C-alpha positions as CSV (number, residue, x, y, z in Angstrom):
1,M,12.6,0.8,-41.5
2,T,12.0,-2.7,-40.2
3,L,14.9,-2.3,-37.7
4,G,13.3,0.9,-36.4
5,V,9.9,-0.9,-35.9
6,L,11.6,-3.8,-34.2
7,L,13.6,-1.5,-31.9
8,L,10.3,0.4,-31.0
9,V,8.6,-2.9,-30.1
10,V,11.6,-4.0,-27.9
11,V,11.6,-0.7,-26.1
12,L,7.8,-0.8,-25.5
13,A,8.0,-4.3,-24.3
14,A,10.8,-3.5,-21.9
15,A,8.8,-0.5,-20.5
16,C,5.7,-2.7,-20.0
17,G,7.8,-5.2,-18.1
18,A,9.3,-2.6,-15.9
19,S,5.9,-1.2,-15.1
20,S,4.6,-4.7,-14.3
21,G,7.7,-5.4,-12.1
22,A,7.1,-2.2,-10.2
23,K,3.5,-3.1,-9.6
24,T,4.5,-6.6,-8.4
25,K,7.0,-5.0,-6.0
26,M,4.4,-2.7,-4.7
27,Q,1.9,-5.5,-4.2
28,A,4.5,-7.5,-2.4
29,K,5.3,-4.7,0.0
30,F,1.5,-4.3,0.8
31,Q,1.1,-8.0,1.3
32,Q,4.1,-8.0,3.7
33,I,2.8,-5.2,5.9
34,D,-0.7,-6.6,5.8
35,F,0.6,-9.9,7.1
36,Q,2.7,-8.2,9.8
37,M,-0.3,-6.1,11.0
38,G,-2.6,-9.1,10.9
39,S,-0.3,-11.0,13.2
40,M,-0.4,-8.1,15.7
41,E,-4.2,-7.8,15.8
42,T,-5.1,-9.1,19.2
43,L,-7.7,-8.0,21.8
44,N,-5.0,-6.2,23.8
45,A,-3.3,-4.5,20.9
46,S,-4.6,-0.9,21.5
47,N,-1.5,0.0,23.5
48,D,0.8,-2.1,21.3
49,P,3.5,0.2,20.0
50,N,4.3,-2.3,17.3
51,L,0.8,-2.1,15.8
52,Q,0.9,1.7,15.9
53,R,4.3,1.7,14.3
54,A,3.1,-0.7,11.6
55,T,0.1,1.6,11.0
56,R,2.5,4.5,10.4
57,Q,4.5,2.3,8.0
58,Y,1.3,1.4,6.2
59,I,0.5,5.1,5.7
60,A,4.1,5.7,4.5
61,L,3.7,3.0,2.0
62,V,0.4,4.4,0.7
63,R,2.0,7.8,0.4
64,H,5.0,6.3,-1.4
65,Y,2.9,4.6,-4.0
66,G,0.1,7.2,-4.0
67,A,0.8,8.2,-7.6
68,Q,0.6,4.6,-8.8
69,L,-2.5,3.8,-6.7
70,G,-4.4,6.9,-7.5
71,R,-6.5,8.9,-5.0
72,T,-9.5,6.5,-5.0
73,E,-7.5,3.4,-4.4
74,A,-5.3,5.0,-1.8
75,K,-8.3,6.1,0.2
76,R,-10.0,2.7,-0.2
77,R,-6.9,0.9,1.1
78,L,-6.6,3.3,4.1
79,M,-10.3,3.0,5.0
80,Q,-10.2,-0.8,4.6
81,K,-7.2,-1.1,6.9
82,A,-8.9,1.3,9.4
83,A,-11.9,-1.1,9.4
84,E,-9.6,-4.1,9.9
85,V,-7.8,-2.6,12.9
86,S,-10.8,-0.9,14.5
87,P,-11.7,-3.8,16.9
88,Y,-8.0,-4.0,18.1
89,C,-6.6,-0.4,18.0
90,L,-8.8,2.7,18.1
91,P,-5.8,5.0,17.8
92,C,-4.6,3.1,14.7
93,Q,-8.1,3.4,13.2
94,A,-8.2,7.1,13.8
95,T,-4.8,7.6,12.3
96,L,-5.7,5.7,9.2
97,E,-9.0,7.5,8.8
98,D,-7.3,10.9,9.2
99,E,-4.8,10.0,6.5
100,A,-7.7,8.8,4.2
101,K,-9.2,12.3,4.5
102,R,-6.2,13.6,2.6
103,Y,-7.4,11.8,-0.4
């Protein structure tokens, strides 16, 4: 009996650690793309294919982690990123806002 309880505790602790590790990995990926996009935000970025590509990568990341984020958080992140890039890249803003409508 004691061994069964101990085994259950170990399994649950391992599951919690895996979940935390996945969340940390997700956050690291979002931080990386945020940093990349931030360095591309300049006044003449509207025609920058790198910023537009990074926008598509950001959307792909949100889609990939959509189940973990939940609809509300996914939409919030997309709208926040749209507001960040709006002074620099109107096509990027429109792409992000269109994606947010899916949520």
